[in-house]
N, C-alpha and C positions, 0 to 999 in steps of 0.2 A: 682484533678481528672478530671472533665469534658476538661481541657486545654489536658491532654493525649489523652483524647476519640478524640477530635476535630482535633489532629496533628496525629491520626493513621488512621482515617479518609480522610484527606489530604495525607497521604502517599500509603493507598489503592486507590485516586482516582490516583493519579500520576502514580500509576505500571497498573495500566489498561489502562491509556493513552500510555505509555511507549509500551504495547501489543499491541494496537490499531496501534500505530505507526508503529512499527516491521512487524506487519502484512499487512500494507497499504504499505512499500517497496517492503519485498517478489513479490505483489500483481504485482505492480508498473514493476520491473524486469522480472514477466512472462511476462507481457501482452508488454512490449518492445520486448521480444522473440521473440513470435508469429508475431508483426510486422516486426521483422525481414525477419521472413521464409516468409511471403508473399510478402516481400519486393523483398527477392532471386527468391521465384518461380516464382512469378507473375510479376514480373518487372515492378512493378508499383511504385513512390513513395509512403514514410512514409504515409503520409495526406490518400492516396487510400488506402493503408494498414489498416489503422485504422477506414474507414470505411468500409472496407471490414469486418471486424472484428465484427465491432459495429452490 
């Protein structure tokens, strides 16, 4: 029985990690889009656009 509980906790931990990674991927995509907007409208390189957003 303790082994099953440990496995269940492991599965829970992995599911939480997957949720965090999915959030990170979505957040990264949104930041990339924002950088693209600043690059396009500001006429600046991506590095400068990142600094503007930061």
